[in-house]
C-alpha positions in Angstrom: -8.6 -4.5 -21.8 -11.7 -6.3 -19.6 -10.6 -9.2 -18.1 -13.9 -9.6 -16.3 -14.9 -10.1 -12.6 -12.7 -11.4 -9.9 -9.4 -11.0 -8.6 -7.7 -12.3 -11.5 -9.2 -12.9 -14.9 -9.2 -13.2 -18.7 -11.7 -11.9 -20.9 -11.2 -14.2 -23.8 -11.2 -17.8 -24.4 -10.0 -20.1 -27.2 -12.6 -22.5 -28.5 -12.7 -24.6 -31.6 -13.0 -21.8 -33.8 -10.3 -19.6 -32.2 -10.7 -16.6 -30.1 -14.1 -15.7 -28.6 -15.8 -13.0 -26.7 -17.5 -15.4 -24.0 -18.0 -14.8 -20.8 -14.9 -13.9 -18.4 -12.6 -16.9 -17.2 -11.5 -16.4 -13.9 -7.6 -17.1 -13.5 -6.4 -17.9 -10.2 -2.9 -15.8 -9.5 0.2 -18.4 -9.7 3.9 -18.3 -9.8 3.6 -18.9 -13.5 1.2 -16.2 -14.0 2.9 -13.6 -12.1 6.2 -14.4 -14.1 4.5 -13.5 -17.3 3.6 -9.9 -16.1 5.3 -7.2 -18.2 4.8 -3.6 -18.5 2.3 -2.8 -21.4 1.6 0.7 -20.8 4.2 3.6 -19.9 2.8 7.0 -19.2 5.4 9.6 -19.1 2.7 12.3 -18.4 1.4 11.1 -15.0 3.3 14.1 -13.3 3.1 17.7 -14.2 6.2 19.0 -16.1 5.5 22.6 -15.3 5.5 21.8 -11.4 8.3 22.3 -8.9 8.5 19.9 -5.6 10.2 22.8 -4.0 6.7 24.4 -3.2 5.5 21.3 -1.2 8.6 19.7 0.7 11.2 21.2 3.2 14.7 20.8 2.3 15.1 17.6 4.5 12.2 16.1 2.9 13.4 16.5 -0.8 16.8 15.0 0.5 14.8 12.0 1.9 12.5 11.9 -1.0 14.5 10.6 -3.8 16.5 13.8 -3.9 13.5 16.1 -4.6 12.7 14.5 -7.9 9.2 14.6 -8.9 7.4 11.3 -8.4 4.1 9.4 -7.9 3.6 9.1 -4.2 0.7 7.4 -4.1 -2.4 5.4 -6.0 -5.7 3.6 -5.3 -8.0 1.6 -7.4 -11.6 2.0 -7.0 -14.0 -0.9 -5.5 -14.9 -2.1 -9.4 -11.1 -1.7 -10.5 -12.2 0.2 -13.4 -10.6 3.4 -12.2 -7.1 4.2 -10.9 -6.2 7.7 -9.1 -2.6 8.7 -8.9 -1.3 11.3 -6.7 2.3 13.2 -6.8 4.7 15.4 -4.8 3.8 18.1 -8.0 0.2 18.8 -6.5 -1.4 17.0 -9.5 -3.6 14.1 -9.2 -4.7 11.9 -12.2 -7.9 9.8 -13.0 -7.1 6.6 -15.1 -9.1 4.4 -17.1 -7.8 0.8 -16.2 -10.0 -1.0 -19.0 -8.8 1.3 -21.8 -5.5 2.0 -20.4 -5.5 5.6 -20.9 -5.4 8.9 -18.7 -8.8 10.3 -18.1 -8.2 13.8 -16.8 -5.4 15.3 -14.5 -6.7 17.6 -11.7 -4.7 19.8 -9.4 -4.6 20.6 -5.6 -2.3 23.5 -5.7 -3.3 25.2 -2.5 -3.2 22.1 -0.2 -1.4 19.5 -1.7 -2.2 15.7 -2.2 -1.2 12.5 -0.7 -2.8 9.4 0.0 -5.9 9.4 -2.4 -8.5 6.6 -1.3 -11.7 6.0 -3.4 -15.0 6.3 -1.3 -17.7 3.8 -2.1 -19.6 6.9 -3.9 -18.3 7.0 -7.4 -15.9 9.3 -8.3 -15.0 10.8 -5.1 -11.9 10.2 -3.0 -10.6 11.4 0.4 -6.9 12.4 0.7 -4.5 14.0 2.9 -2.9 17.4 2.7 0.8 18.1 2.2 0.4 22.0 2.5 -0.5 24.6 5.0 -0.9 24.0 9.0 -4.5 22.6 9.1 -3.4 19.0 8.1 -7.0 18.3 7.2 -8.3 15.4 5.0 -10.2 16.2 2.4 -13.1 15.1 0.5 -13.3 15.7 -3.3 -15.5 15.0 -6.0 -13.5 14.4 -9.3 -16.5 14.2 -11.5 -17.2 18.2 -10.4 -13.5 19.1 -9.3 -14.5 20.7 -6.1 -14.2 19.7 -2.5 -17.2 18.5 -0.6 -16.1 18.5 3.2 -12.9 18.9 5.1 -12.2 17.0 8.3 -9.8 18.8 10.9 -8.0 17.4 14.1 -4.8 16.4 13.0 -2.1 18.7 14.2 0.9 17.3 12.1 1.3 15.6 8.8 -1.1 12.8 8.3 0.7 9.4 7.5 -2.1 7.1 6.6 -5.7 6.9 5.2 -7.9 3.8 5.0 -11.7 3.3 4.0 -13.8 1.2 6.0 -14.2 -1.7 3.1 -18.2 -1.6 4.2 -19.4 2.0 4.7 -18.5 5.7 4.6 -16.3 5.5 7.6 -12.4 6.1 7.2 -9.5 6.1 9.6 -6.2 8.3 9.7 -3.3 8.3 11.8 -0.2 10.5 11.7 2.8 12.3 13.3 0.8 13.9 16.0 0.5 10.7 17.2 -3.4 10.3 17.4 -5.7 8.0 15.4 -9.2 9.4 14.4 -12.2 7.6 13.0 -14.4 9.7 10.4 -17.5 9.6 8.7 -18.1 11.2 5.3 -21.5 12.7 6.5 -20.0 14.7 9.7 -17.1 17.1 9.7 -15.9 16.0 13.5 -14.2 12.9 14.1 -16.3 10.0 15.5 -13.6 8.4 17.5 -10.3 9.3 18.9 -7.2 7.6 20.2 -5.1 10.6 21.7 -1.5 9.3 22.1 0.1 6.3 21.0 3.6 7.3 21.8 4.8 8.8 18.7 4.1 9.0 14.7 1.4 6.2 13.8 -0.3 4.7 11.0 -3.5 2.7 11.0 -5.9 0.5 9.1 -9.1 -1.3 9.1 -9.7 -5.1 9.1 -11.9 -6.4 6.3 -15.2 -6.4 8.3 -14.5 -2.8 9.5 -15.0 -4.2 13.3 -11.3 -3.8 14.3 -8.3 -1.5 13.5 -4.5 -2.0 13.7 -2.0 1.0 14.6 1.7 0.6 14.3 4.2 3.2 16.0 7.7 3.5 15.1 8.7 4.9 18.0 7.8 2.5 20.3 8.3 -0.3 17.6 4.8 -1.5 18.7 1.6 -2.8 17.3 -1.8 -2.3 18.7 -5.2 -3.3 17.8 -8.3 -1.8 18.7 -12.2 -2.0 18.2 -13.8 0.7 16.6 -16.9 0.4 18.7 -14.5 1.3 21.9 -11.6 3.0 20.5 -11.4 5.2 23.4 -10.3 2.2 25.6 -6.9 0.6 25.8 -5.9 -1.9 23.0 -7.2 -5.3 23.6 -3.9 -6.6 21.9 -0.5 -5.2 22.1 2.7 -6.7 20.9 6.2 -5.2 20.6 7.7 -5.7 17.2 11.0 -6.1 18.1 13.3 -7.5 15.2 16.4 -8.8 17.0 18.0 -9.5 13.6 19.0 -5.8 13.5 21.2 -6.4 16.8 23.6 -8.1 14.6 24.6 -4.9 12.8 24.9 -2.6 15.9 24.1 -1.9 19.2 22.0 -0.5 20.1 19.9 -1.9 17.1 18.4 0.5 14.3 14.6 0.8 14.8 13.2 0.5 11.2 10.4 3.3 10.6 7.0 1.9 9.9 5.3 3.2 7.0 2.5 1.4 6.0 -0.1 -1.1 7.4 -2.7 -3.2 5.6 -4.6 -6.3 6.3 -5.1 -9.0 3.9 -8.7 -9.3 2.3 -9.0 -12.9 3.9 -8.8 -11.4 7.3 -5.7 -13.7 8.2 -2.7 -11.2 7.8 -1.5 -8.0 8.7 1.2 -6.6 6.7 3.6 -3.8 8.3 5.5 -1.7 5.7 9.3 -0.1 6.5 11.4 2.1 4.8 14.3 -0.3 5.6 15.0 -3.4 3.9 12.6 -5.4 5.5 8.5 -5.7 5.7 6.8 -7.6 8.3 4.1 -10.0 8.2 2.2 -10.7 11.2 -0.8 -12.9 12.1 -3.7 -10.8 12.2 -5.5 -12.2 15.2 -2.6 -12.9 17.8 -0.1 -10.5 16.1 2.4 -13.3 15.9 5.5 -12.0 13.8 5.4 -14.6 11.0 7.9 -13.6 8.6 10.5 -10.8 7.5 10.1 -10.1 3.9 13.4 -9.5 2.1 15.0 -9.2 -0.9 14.3 -5.5 -2.0 16.2 -2.3 -1.4 14.4 -0.1 1.1 13.0 3.2 0.1 14.9 5.0 2.5 17.7 5.5 0.3 18.3 8.5 -1.7 18.5 9.1 -5.6 22.3 7.7 -5.5 21.2 4.7 -3.5 22.8 5.3 -0.2 21.4 4.9 3.2 21.9 7.1 6.3 23.3 5.5 9.2 19.9 6.2 11.2 16.7 4.8 9.3 14.7 7.7 7.5 11.4 7.5 6.1 12.6 8.7 2.6 10.0 7.6 -0.3 8.3 4.9 1.3 5.0 4.3 2.3 3.1 2.9 -0.6 5.6 0.6 -2.5 3.9 -2.7 -0.9 0.2 -4.2 -0.4 -1.3 -7.5 -0.8 -2.8 -9.2 -3.9 -6.3 -9.3 -3.9 -6.8 -13.1 -3.3 -4.0 -12.6 -0.3 -1.7 -15.2 -1.6 0.8 -13.1 -2.3 2.5 -9.6 -1.2 3.7 -7.4 -3.9 6.3 -4.6 -3.4 8.3 -1.8 -5.0 12.4 -1.4 -4.7 14.8 1.4 -4.9 16.6 -0.3 -7.9 12.8 -0.1 -9.5 12.5 -4.0 -9.5 9.1 -5.2 -8.6 9.0 -8.3 -6.2 6.3 -11.0 -5.2 6.2 -13.0 -1.8 4.5 -16.2 -1.8 2.4 -16.7 1.3 1.6 -20.3 0.8 3.4 -22.2 3.6 6.7 -23.4 3.3 5.6 -26.6 2.5 4.1 -25.6 -0.4 0.3 -26.3 1.1 -2.6 -24.3 0.9 -2.5 -23.4 4.5 -1.6 -20.0 6.2 1.9 -19.2 7.5 2.7 -20.3 11.1 5.5 -20.3 13.1 7.2 -23.7 14.1 7.3 -22.5 17.9 3.3 -23.0 18.1 3.8 -26.8 17.4 0.9 -27.0 15.1 -1.3 -25.0 17.4 -0.4 -26.9 20.7 1.0 -23.6 22.1 -0.8 -20.5 22.7 0.5 -17.7 21.2 0.6 -15.4 24.1 2.9 -17.8 26.1 5.8 -17.6 23.9 8.2 -14.5 24.3 8.2 -13.8 20.4 10.2 -10.4 21.2 13.1 -12.6 22.7 13.2 -14.7 19.1 14.4 -13.9 15.5 11.8 -13.8 12.7 12.0 -16.1 9.9 12.8 -14.4 6.6 10.9 -15.0 3.7 12.7 -14.1 0.3 10.7 -12.7 -2.6 9.8 -15.5 -4.8 9.6 -13.4 -7.9 11.5 -10.5 -9.3 10.6 -8.7 -12.4 12.8 -6.2 -13.7 10.9 -2.5 -13.8 11.0 -0.4 -16.7 14.2 1.2 -17.8 14.9 4.5 -16.5 11.8 5.0 -14.2 13.8 5.2 -10.9 12.4 3.7 -7.8 9.2 1.7 -7.9 7.6 3.6 -4.9 3.8 3.0 -5.1 2.7 -0.5 -6.2 -0.9 -1.8 -6.5 -2.7 -5.1 -7.4 -6.2 -4.3 -9.1 -8.6 -5.6 -6.9 -10.7 -6.9 -10.0 -8.6 -7.1 -13.1 -5.5 -9.0 -13.9 -3.1 -6.0 -14.2 -1.1 -4.0 -11.6 0.2 -0.4 -11.4 3.5 1.0 -10.7 4.3 4.6 -9.7 7.6 6.4 -9.6 9.0 9.0 -11.9 6.3 7.7 -14.3 3.4 5.5 -14.3 3.2 2.0 -15.8 0.7 -0.9 -16.4 1.5 -4.3 -16.2 -0.3 -7.4 -17.4 0.7 -11.0 -18.4 2.5 -11.5 -21.6 -0.3 -12.6 -24.4 0.0 -13.5 -28.0 -0.6 -10.9 -30.7 -4.2 -12.2 -31.4 -5.1 -11.5 -27.7 -3.8 -8.1 -27.5 -5.8 -7.1 -30.6 -9.1 -8.5 -28.7 -8.2 -6.5 -25.6 -7.7 -3.4 -27.3 -4.4 -2.1 -25.6 
């Protein structure tokens, strides 16, 4: 199934003589195309049937993470889109071939546990967070040789985010110890440190690797730092105060921030939460643009129940941008997959904005955003998840090919529905 280069493309074209294998034709993502996506490959062997989650998680973690059921917790595509790595709370991680739609090989990290695997720019290597032991190290692993190449120690509590620089061999981590650390694959010590952001943190680099954003649930704030001067105070700092929650209770609940990502075009910052809302911000001035709603947050237990106080649950990998930055794709506790359309409300090509800015006539810093409700953005597309697969808790769109992957109690590859001739040509 070779869809060719580009964020969305097809490997076949129909000429006068029928299907041909000409050069790939790039197809832009659209509402009509996304509505055609269906699960094409269903892998029930993505998790280790012999393992148990009891060696990996505490009782409270098991209760919050879908009742202790084995799940795929995270997944990552490489730069080419040809390879996918999945990791589960069973200490197993698996390398997949996206073009052929098949498993390449399973690997294990029984001693350290594995979460948040991220491909580096070196073929067949990943960095990942640990889930066992007290060193909370990030580890550099070669999947070709099945051996660890380096350990990066410094965090004193669970690492909650790992993000590679899009352009070089540096990466950034953040976690429950309230620190953010910048690393280089070639050195064991961190090359930059933000000491205390006020509580558990997550962090992500922009598409140029020049700045990074940090979100802290305890303080409900989003901060922006320059990678070259990260030991200084943030150059931008805003409270992400969602007064919509004040309608439910006083004091209003604070959603737990579980993921953070810049769009590839550099215009948006996406803050994922374990509650029934995610946040889309302007990546330049951090204006809260929209509340993404319509899904069921992954703070729910296996029975679909929410606690009185927000909890992390199984959230963290269920939401991300499509590679063209035109849509956000996300999972849900009911197993569905949702797409939010980021074209402006009038259906144009311009980026989303706020009416309070009066088409650029007002400066963002002059407006007290924390006192204003954030407009809702409902999902434009809702695709029904595969029957019996539980929560869709890890969802990523391929950066190069016309497919996305969904992880939960098993793994599914999704591609658009095609006629029978096209299916034969693609080889799935």
